[in-house]
Phi, psi and omega in degrees: 000137185302172174298139177267126180253134181241133183236120188249141178304316185293348177255016183062028179067018187319133178100333180273128180285112179268343191297337184274354184259148175285172170303326174301312183296323179289327171300313182299332176295331180294352178278352175254147178269330183207141181232124178253126176238130174246135178233130181249013177312309180305319181299322180288328177291324178286324176296321180272358189061032180253140183266167173303313186303316184293319174298307175312315175300316185291320196266337193080355181287159174294144172296330177301319188296320181293315179296315174302319176300312183293323188261004174070016178271354175248104180270344178252114185234128184280157178298318178296322175297320178302318184298310183301313186293321179290318174298316187288320185270006181050055178255109183288334185233135171313317193285348175282347183254307179235153168222135176232135177225162182240156175296156183308319184294318177302311176306314186293319178290326180290325182284333168296308178297315173309310183293315178299317176298320180297316187283329177278338180058031181238135176297129179303147179310315175303324175284319176302313174302320171300320180298310175310304184302312186295320177295317175295323179297323182285325177300317188290000000 
């Protein structure tokens, strides 16, 4: 299993690239106390005897991008890049490359909130507030 990177709410998710998120997106992150991200790209490279430089040449991606993925310095990865990497490295499932999990408290709260949402079929107040804020932001 690859190295696990842990981002904590109490640390302001230090290390996680938040610049691509809107204010609303950043508020959504506050719903989690802790986010754990595991990247197994380095393990796949080792298993295939492939260097980061060789993978960059095969994929046409910058070697710096591949290095940032391996060292967890790149938190924003496009789906297109993931597809290319998975096809090149013959990785059939996303979860074989990346895994994202939350702390137990967050998981329990998510399950409770999801159950209530499914039962009511109404957007929860917290989500409705975000929706209004995002719509108003676009109008301005």
